[in-house]
C-alpha atoms as a printed R data frame, in Angstrom:
    type eleno elety resid chain resno       x       y       z
1   ATOM     1    CA   MET     A     1 268.193 -26.857 -65.670
2   ATOM     2    CA   THR     A     2 264.977 -25.324 -64.329
3   ATOM     3    CA   ALA     A     3 261.725 -27.269 -64.133
4   ATOM     4    CA   ASN     A     4 260.381 -25.205 -67.026
5   ATOM     5    CA   GLN     A     5 263.408 -26.059 -69.170
6   ATOM     6    CA   GLN     A     6 262.997 -29.738 -68.286
7   ATOM     7    CA   LEU     A     7 259.342 -29.581 -69.341
8   ATOM     8    CA   ILE     A     8 260.163 -27.953 -72.661
9   ATOM     9    CA   THR     A     9 262.879 -30.531 -73.346
10  ATOM    10    CA   TYR     A    10 260.559 -33.430 -72.493
11  ATOM    11    CA   LEU     A    11 257.676 -32.177 -74.632
12  ATOM    12    CA   ASN     A    12 259.920 -31.457 -77.607
13  ATOM    13    CA   ARG     A    13 261.390 -34.965 -77.395
14  ATOM    14    CA   HIS     A    14 258.048 -36.692 -76.952
15  ATOM    15    CA   VAL     A    15 255.632 -34.849 -79.216
16  ATOM    16    CA   GLU     A    16 253.898 -38.141 -79.926
17  ATOM    17    CA   LEU     A    17 252.869 -38.415 -76.253
18  ATOM    18    CA   ILE     A    18 250.999 -35.084 -76.207
19  ATOM    19    CA   GLY     A    19 247.250 -35.447 -76.550
20  ATOM    20    CA   LYS     A    20 244.490 -32.900 -76.929
21  ATOM    21    CA   VAL     A    21 242.619 -30.938 -74.261
22  ATOM    22    CA   VAL     A    22 239.634 -30.140 -76.492
23  ATOM    23    CA   ASP     A    23 238.632 -31.223 -79.980
24  ATOM    24    CA   PHE     A    24 240.443 -28.824 -82.290
25  ATOM    25    CA   ASP     A    25 241.367 -29.178 -85.944
26  ATOM    26    CA   PRO     A    26 243.778 -26.435 -87.047
27  ATOM    27    CA   ALA     A    27 242.768 -27.056 -90.662
28  ATOM    28    CA   THR     A    28 239.139 -26.109 -90.079
29  ATOM    29    CA   ASP     A    29 238.700 -24.550 -86.627
30  ATOM    30    CA   ARG     A    30 239.326 -20.910 -85.854
31  ATOM    31    CA   LEU     A    31 240.497 -19.451 -82.541
32  ATOM    32    CA   TYR     A    32 239.467 -16.022 -81.295
33  ATOM    33    CA   HIS     A    33 241.569 -14.188 -78.720
34  ATOM    34    CA   LEU     A    34 239.392 -12.755 -75.960
35  ATOM    35    CA   ASP     A    35 241.106  -9.916 -74.123
36  ATOM    36    CA   PHE     A    36 239.858  -9.110 -70.611
37  ATOM    37    CA   THR     A    37 242.330  -6.369 -69.702
38  ATOM    38    CA   GLU     A    38 241.370  -2.740 -69.152
39  ATOM    39    CA   GLY     A    39 242.496  -2.081 -72.718
40  ATOM    40    CA   ASN     A    40 239.339  -3.742 -74.020
41  ATOM    41    CA   LYS     A    41 236.883  -0.849 -73.844
42  ATOM    42    CA   SER     A    42 234.085  -2.828 -75.517
43  ATOM    43    CA   LEU     A    43 233.630  -4.996 -72.423
44  ATOM    44    CA   LYS     A    44 231.773  -2.695 -70.048
45  ATOM    45    CA   GLU     A    45 231.404  -3.351 -66.324
46  ATOM    46    CA   ASP     A    46 227.638  -3.756 -66.601
47  ATOM    47    CA   ILE     A    47 228.294  -6.637 -69.020
48  ATOM    48    CA   PHE     A    48 230.893  -8.658 -67.123
49  ATOM    49    CA   ARG     A    49 229.036  -8.269 -63.815
50  ATOM    50    CA   ASP     A    50 225.954  -9.929 -65.327
51  ATOM    51    CA   THR     A    51 226.605 -13.601 -66.163
52  ATOM    52    CA   GLU     A    52 223.897 -13.772 -68.843
53  ATOM    53    CA   LYS     A    53 225.063 -10.584 -70.574
54  ATOM    54    CA   PHE     A    54 228.677 -11.704 -70.301
55  ATOM    55    CA   SER     A    55 227.820 -15.073 -71.855
56  ATOM    56    CA   ASP     A    56 225.974 -13.393 -74.717
57  ATOM    57    CA   TRP     A    57 228.897 -11.016 -75.272
58  ATOM    58    CA   ILE     A    58 231.334 -13.926 -75.659
59  ATOM    59    CA   THR     A    59 228.980 -16.011 -77.801
60  ATOM    60    CA   LYS     A    60 228.395 -13.149 -80.244
61  ATOM    61    CA   ARG     A    61 232.108 -12.533 -80.705
62  ATOM    62    CA   LEU     A    62 232.762 -16.170 -81.449
63  ATOM    63    CA   GLN     A    63 229.862 -16.262 -83.913
64  ATOM    64    CA   ILE     A    64 230.841 -13.028 -85.681
65  ATOM    65    CA   ASN     A    65 234.399 -14.297 -86.138
66  ATOM    66    CA   ASN     A    66 233.351 -17.850 -87.071
67  ATOM    67    CA   ALA     A    67 235.461 -19.183 -84.198
68  ATOM    68    CA   ARG     A    68 234.920 -22.513 -82.501
69  ATOM    69    CA   TYR     A    69 236.823 -21.462 -79.366
70  ATOM    70    CA   GLY     A    70 237.790 -18.291 -77.576
71  ATOM    71    CA   ILE     A    71 241.196 -18.450 -75.898
72  ATOM    72    CA   GLY     A    72 243.474 -16.348 -73.745
73  ATOM    73    CA   GLY     A    73 244.484 -15.383 -70.269
74  ATOM    74    CA   TYR     A    74 247.952 -16.686 -69.346
75  ATOM    75    CA   PHE     A    75 249.334 -14.093 -66.884
76  ATOM    76    CA   GLU     A    76 246.786 -11.584 -68.152
77  ATOM    77    CA   HIS     A    77 245.911  -8.709 -65.792
78  ATOM    78    CA   ARG     A    78 242.121  -8.804 -65.913
79  ATOM    79    CA   THR     A    79 239.432  -6.319 -64.975
80  ATOM    80    CA   ILE     A    80 236.628  -8.909 -64.993
81  ATOM    81    CA   TYR     A    81 237.465 -10.242 -61.528
82  ATOM    82    CA   ALA     A    82 235.864  -7.148 -60.048
83  ATOM    83    CA   ARG     A    83 232.604  -9.062 -60.584
84  ATOM    84    CA   SER     A    84 233.202 -11.281 -57.526
85  ATOM    85    CA   GLU     A    85 234.279 -10.629 -53.935
86  ATOM    86    CA   HIS     A    86 236.084 -13.960 -54.176
87  ATOM    87    CA   PHE     A    87 239.022 -12.085 -55.737
88  ATOM    88    CA   ASP     A    88 239.091  -9.123 -53.346
89  ATOM    89    CA   THR     A    89 241.565  -8.828 -50.486
90  ATOM    90    CA   ILE     A    90 242.195  -5.986 -48.066
91  ATOM    91    CA   ASP     A    91 245.599  -4.886 -49.343
92  ATOM    92    CA   GLU     A    92 245.453  -5.750 -53.058
93  ATOM    93    CA   PRO     A    93 242.779  -7.444 -55.188
94  ATOM    94    CA   ARG     A    94 243.614 -10.585 -57.146
95  ATOM    95    CA   ARG     A    95 243.462  -9.768 -60.854
96  ATOM    96    CA   LEU     A    96 246.363 -11.676 -62.509
97  ATOM    97    CA   HIS     A    97 245.119 -14.785 -64.321
98  ATOM    98    CA   LEU     A    98 247.497 -17.750 -64.068
99  ATOM    99    CA   GLY     A    99 246.097 -20.291 -66.519
100 ATOM   100    CA   MET     A   100 244.631 -20.272 -70.001
101 ATOM   101    CA   ASP     A   101 240.904 -20.181 -70.664
102 ATOM   102    CA   ILE     A   102 239.191 -21.988 -73.514
103 ATOM   103    CA   TRP     A   103 235.707 -20.536 -74.122
104 ATOM   104    CA   ALA     A   104 233.026 -22.673 -75.778
105 ATOM   105    CA   GLU     A   105 229.517 -23.939 -75.156
106 ATOM   106    CA   ALA     A   106 228.524 -25.996 -72.121
107 ATOM   107    CA   GLY     A   107 228.981 -29.710 -72.687
108 ATOM   108    CA   THR     A   108 232.192 -29.279 -74.694
109 ATOM   109    CA   LYS     A   109 234.382 -32.350 -74.116
110 ATOM   110    CA   VAL     A   110 237.667 -32.150 -72.185
111 ATOM   111    CA   TYR     A   111 240.438 -34.686 -72.732
112 ATOM   112    CA   VAL     A   112 243.629 -35.809 -70.987
113 ATOM   113    CA   PRO     A   113 246.650 -34.204 -72.725
114 ATOM   114    CA   LEU     A   114 249.364 -36.209 -70.958
115 ATOM   115    CA   GLY     A   115 249.263 -39.641 -69.392
116 ATOM   116    CA   GLY     A   116 248.904 -39.569 -65.628
117 ATOM   117    CA   THR     A   117 246.669 -40.202 -62.644
118 ATOM   118    CA   ILE     A   118 243.844 -38.403 -60.878
119 ATOM   119    CA   HIS     A   119 245.437 -36.469 -58.030
120 ATOM   120    CA   SER     A   120 242.301 -34.870 -56.568
121 ATOM   121    CA   PHE     A   121 238.955 -33.305 -57.385
122 ATOM   122    CA   LYS     A   122 236.521 -30.952 -55.688
123 ATOM   123    CA   ASN     A   123 233.517 -28.736 -56.274
124 ATOM   124    CA   ASN     A   124 234.782 -25.252 -55.402
125 ATOM   125    CA   ASN     A   125 231.245 -23.972 -55.181
126 ATOM   126    CA   HIS     A   126 231.523 -20.201 -54.635
127 ATOM   127    CA   PHE     A   127 230.496 -17.327 -56.889
128 ATOM   128    CA   GLY     A   128 233.455 -16.620 -59.162
129 ATOM   129    CA   ASP     A   129 235.351 -19.766 -58.137
130 ATOM   130    CA   TYR     A   130 236.206 -22.849 -60.250
131 ATOM   131    CA   GLY     A   131 233.103 -24.865 -59.504
132 ATOM   132    CA   PRO     A   132 233.825 -28.564 -60.262
133 ATOM   133    CA   THR     A   133 237.583 -29.037 -60.579
134 ATOM   134    CA   ILE     A   134 239.891 -31.939 -61.414
135 ATOM   135    CA   ILE     A   135 243.667 -32.067 -60.922
136 ATOM   136    CA   LEU     A   136 245.833 -34.673 -62.666
137 ATOM   137    CA   GLN     A   137 249.363 -35.710 -61.763
138 ATOM   138    CA   HIS     A   138 251.954 -36.521 -64.433
139 ATOM   139    CA   ASN     A   139 255.410 -38.059 -64.154
140 ATOM   140    CA   LEU     A   140 257.498 -36.926 -67.124
141 ATOM   141    CA   ASP     A   141 260.764 -38.864 -66.858
142 ATOM   142    CA   GLY     A   142 261.027 -37.891 -63.197
143 ATOM   143    CA   LEU     A   143 259.629 -34.377 -63.556
144 ATOM   144    CA   ALA     A   144 256.442 -33.896 -61.544
145 ATOM   145    CA   LEU     A   145 253.750 -31.901 -63.336
146 ATOM   146    CA   TYR     A   146 250.140 -31.235 -62.392
147 ATOM   147    CA   SER     A   147 247.323 -30.084 -64.659
148 ATOM   148    CA   LEU     A   148 244.145 -28.389 -63.417
149 ATOM   149    CA   TYR     A   149 240.753 -28.329 -65.151
150 ATOM   150    CA   GLY     A   150 238.255 -25.853 -63.707
151 ATOM   151    CA   HIS     A   151 234.650 -24.753 -64.425
152 ATOM   152    CA   LEU     A   152 233.524 -28.270 -65.290
153 ATOM   153    CA   SER     A   153 230.063 -29.805 -65.140
154 ATOM   154    CA   LYS     A   154 228.996 -31.453 -61.891
155 ATOM   155    CA   ALA     A   155 228.626 -34.714 -63.780
156 ATOM   156    CA   SER     A   156 232.390 -34.607 -64.503
157 ATOM   157    CA   LEU     A   157 233.124 -35.442 -60.856
158 ATOM   158    CA   SER     A   158 230.890 -38.509 -60.801
159 ATOM   159    CA   GLY     A   159 232.686 -41.835 -60.520
160 ATOM   160    CA   LEU     A   160 236.194 -40.394 -60.203
161 ATOM   161    CA   GLU     A   161 238.788 -42.201 -58.094
162 ATOM   162    CA   VAL     A   162 242.018 -40.717 -56.793
163 ATOM   163    CA   GLY     A   163 244.934 -42.609 -58.318
164 ATOM   164    CA   ALA     A   164 243.020 -43.785 -61.380
165 ATOM   165    CA   ILE     A   165 245.311 -44.057 -64.408
166 ATOM   166    CA   LEU     A   166 244.425 -41.980 -67.465
167 ATOM   167    CA   ALA     A   167 245.829 -42.116 -71.001
168 ATOM   168    CA   PRO     A   168 246.410 -39.243 -73.446
169 ATOM   169    CA   ASN     A   169 243.270 -38.308 -75.400
170 ATOM   170    CA   GLN     A   170 241.019 -40.102 -72.918
171 ATOM   171    CA   MET     A   171 237.856 -38.115 -72.237
172 ATOM   172    CA   LEU     A   172 238.016 -36.549 -68.793
173 ATOM   173    CA   ALA     A   173 235.121 -34.122 -68.366
174 ATOM   174    CA   THR     A   174 232.793 -31.571 -69.959
175 ATOM   175    CA   PHE     A   175 232.443 -27.799 -69.666
176 ATOM   176    CA   GLY     A   176 229.866 -26.793 -67.068
177 ATOM   177    CA   ASN     A   177 227.080 -24.268 -67.494
178 ATOM   178    CA   SER     A   178 226.855 -21.051 -65.502
179 ATOM   179    CA   THR     A   179 224.632 -22.576 -62.794
180 ATOM   180    CA   GLU     A   180 227.329 -25.093 -61.806
181 ATOM   181    CA   ASN     A   181 230.720 -23.716 -62.915
182 ATOM   182    CA   GLY     A   182 231.129 -20.833 -60.469
183 ATOM   183    CA   HIS     A   183 228.618 -18.619 -62.322
184 ATOM   184    CA   TRP     A   184 230.802 -17.929 -65.349
185 ATOM   185    CA   PRO     A   185 230.120 -18.059 -69.078
186 ATOM   186    CA   SER     A   186 230.927 -21.599 -70.164
187 ATOM   187    CA   HIS     A   187 234.670 -22.212 -70.448
188 ATOM   188    CA   LEU     A   188 237.582 -24.343 -69.261
189 ATOM   189    CA   HIS     A   189 240.348 -23.006 -67.044
190 ATOM   190    CA   PHE     A   190 243.448 -25.059 -67.921
191 ATOM   191    CA   GLN     A   191 246.564 -24.611 -65.820
192 ATOM   192    CA   LEU     A   192 249.900 -26.358 -65.316
193 ATOM   193    CA   MET     A   193 251.872 -26.456 -62.056
194 ATOM   194    CA   PHE     A   194 255.078 -28.074 -60.856
195 ATOM   195    CA   ASP     A   195 254.116 -27.907 -57.154
196 ATOM   196    CA   LEU     A   196 250.575 -27.945 -55.725
197 ATOM   197    CA   GLU     A   197 251.878 -26.585 -52.419
198 ATOM   198    CA   GLY     A   198 249.691 -28.959 -50.430
199 ATOM   199    CA   ASN     A   199 246.442 -28.170 -52.267
200 ATOM   200    CA   GLU     A   200 243.908 -30.814 -53.255
201 ATOM   201    CA   GLY     A   201 241.163 -30.216 -55.800
202 ATOM   202    CA   ASP     A   202 242.131 -26.562 -55.913
203 ATOM   203    CA   TYR     A   203 245.042 -24.227 -56.631
204 ATOM   204    CA   PRO     A   204 245.009 -20.453 -57.161
205 ATOM   205    CA   GLY     A   205 244.084 -19.542 -60.727
206 ATOM   206    CA   VAL     A   206 244.274 -15.823 -60.013
207 ATOM   207    CA   CYS     A   207 246.787 -13.948 -57.849
208 ATOM   208    CA   ARG     A   208 247.774 -10.422 -56.891
209 ATOM   209    CA   PHE     A   209 249.842  -8.616 -59.510
210 ATOM   210    CA   SER     A   210 252.583  -8.177 -56.905
211 ATOM   211    CA   GLU     A   211 252.832 -11.988 -56.607
212 ATOM   212    CA   MET     A   212 253.706 -12.575 -60.272
213 ATOM   213    CA   GLU     A   213 257.358 -13.421 -59.664
214 ATOM   214    CA   ARG     A   214 256.414 -15.894 -56.938
215 ATOM   215    CA   TYR     A   215 253.996 -17.840 -59.120
216 ATOM   216    CA   LYS     A   216 255.611 -17.675 -62.550
217 ATOM   217    CA   PRO     A   217 258.374 -20.290 -61.934
218 ATOM   218    CA   ASN     A   218 255.721 -22.745 -60.729
219 ATOM   219    CA   ILE     A   219 253.198 -22.219 -63.528
220 ATOM   220    CA   PRO     A   220 254.485 -22.920 -67.052
221 ATOM   221    CA   ASP     A   221 252.734 -21.660 -70.159
222 ATOM   222    CA   PRO     A   222 249.777 -23.963 -71.006
223 ATOM   223    CA   GLN     A   223 250.614 -23.439 -74.667
224 ATOM   224    CA   LEU     A   224 253.537 -25.836 -74.209
225 ATOM   225    CA   VAL     A   225 250.891 -28.566 -74.056
226 ATOM   226    CA   LEU     A   226 247.967 -27.028 -75.957
227 ATOM   227    CA   ARG     A   227 250.077 -26.033 -78.962
228 ATOM   228    CA   PHE     A   228 247.290 -23.914 -80.422
229 ATOM   229    CA   PRO     A   229 248.168 -21.814 -83.462
230 ATOM   230    CA   ASP     A   230 248.127 -18.067 -82.948
231 ATOM   231    CA   ALA     A   231 244.638 -16.578 -82.793
232 ATOM   232    CA   VAL     A   232 244.226 -14.031 -85.563
233 ATOM   233    CA   ASN     A   233 241.747 -11.782 -83.777
234 ATOM   234    CA   LYS     A   234 241.441  -9.860 -80.558
235 ATOM   235    CA   SER     A   235 238.255  -8.740 -78.919
236 ATOM   236    CA   PHE     A   236 238.623  -5.023 -79.512
């Protein structure tokens, strides 16, 4: 049985142990699927290269569609990473997004979805990077799983201790604003990993398209934990 199959089996057997990542009520809250691939012609380069314009673009789409959160991104091949040299390499730029993004206003609360401990945390303070980041470690009946929370507020890192025990639904952090979260519109990058490969407070959230098969076995679908209903809209 692969690690992904073990994770699916564990989560299906222990639904009662899965907490929330953000406050979401499927009975009243609406999700809007934001698409950042080249197929979305409404998102022009002059918009996504300007953080303020990009933020306004996202906010308006959530408002128009009466959506509390924008979501999307798992293994999505994105054009928006052209906005930062952080994603450029000599042979092939990094454009493949590995986690899932949850877009909402700064200050939005982030919670612990699975019981675990604080593995590491760091402020990845570069344009286009995660900004403040927390990584949790989970032991699921012997299966090691890590969860990453990026683009947080600086205050989210205050008072943290490596090894601290956290319970499901415990408040962990808040979304950061664009001056502290890597200069992005306010959102959470949520990602799952089986192996951190020696990283602390950081793990690639974007890779080269040619590296997809290398990363996919290590990065399960965040929806296994988030369990969001399907978003009924797309951004174009």
